[in-house]
C-alpha positions as a printed NumPy array, in Angstrom:
array([[  0.   ,   0.   ,   0.   ],
       [  2.828,   2.394,   0.8  ],
       [  4.34 ,   1.738,  -2.623],
       [  1.048,   2.68 ,  -4.311],
       [  0.813,   5.87 ,  -2.249],
       [  4.348,   6.857,  -3.257],
       [  3.588,   6.132,  -6.916],
       [  0.49 ,   8.332,  -6.725],
       [  2.363,  11.214,  -5.105],
       [  5.145,  10.993,  -7.674],
       [  2.612,  10.925, -10.525],
       [  1.236,  14.196,  -9.126],
       [  4.688,  15.783,  -9.36 ],
       [  5.87 ,  15.389,  -5.781],
       [  9.587,  14.659,  -5.506],
       [ 10.256,  11.77 ,  -3.128],
       [ 13.936,  10.773,  -3.102],
       [ 14.576,   7.027,  -3.105],
       [ 16.87 ,   7.373,  -0.078],
       [ 13.853,   8.62 ,   1.92 ],
       [ 11.599,   5.801,   0.746],
       [ 13.827,   3.138,   2.279],
       [ 13.168,   4.672,   5.716],
       [  9.373,   4.833,   5.473],
       [  7.551,   2.62 ,   7.935],
       [  3.838,   2.006,   8.554],
       [  4.552,   2.175,  12.293],
       [  4.012,   5.917,  12.604],
       [  0.894,   5.525,  14.694],
       [  0.958,   5.666,  18.465],
       [ -1.379,   2.669,  18.823],
       [  0.856,   0.306,  16.8  ],
       [  3.915,  -1.143,  18.562],
       [  7.2  ,  -1.947,  16.834],
       [  6.148,  -5.612,  16.764],
       [  2.952,  -4.718,  14.9  ],
       [  0.725,  -5.266,  17.932],
       [ -2.112,  -2.832,  18.554],
       [ -1.927,  -1.018,  21.889],
       [ -5.145,   0.488,  23.225],
       [ -5.74 ,   2.641,  26.281],
       [ -7.848,   0.298,  28.406],
       [ -8.335,   3.016,  31.031],
       [-10.301,   5.162,  28.59 ],
       [-14.003,   4.563,  29.015],
       [-15.904,   4.231,  25.785],
       [-19.396,   3.3  ,  24.811],
       [-20.919,   2.084,  21.581],
       [-23.365,   4.984,  21.967],
       [-20.616,   7.647,  22.03 ],
       [-18.394,   6.944,  19.038],
       [-16.813,   9.718,  17.019],
       [-18.356,  10.312,  13.584],
       [-16.841,   8.413,  10.674],
       [-14.864,  10.329,   8.07 ],
       [-17.077,  10.234,   5.017],
       [-15.061,  12.511,   2.733],
       [-11.655,  11.769,   1.28 ],
       [ -9.215,  14.385,   2.499],
       [ -6.787,  15.302,  -0.277],
       [ -3.371,  16.745,   0.537],
       [ -3.957,  16.269,   4.225],
       [ -0.244,  16.562,   5.047]])
């Protein structure tokens, strides 16, 4: 998936040096450990009746 994202960005004219690509990792999220395990805050109280709204629109050029 990361490869496809890079291809798309490059096709749109964004310069992404190959030496940067080799350092890209999908582990940039705080809830994913280095081993790939998901880590959740079990202290946080949640309810099925109080979920945040889903993102229904694609956000282009978010970053």
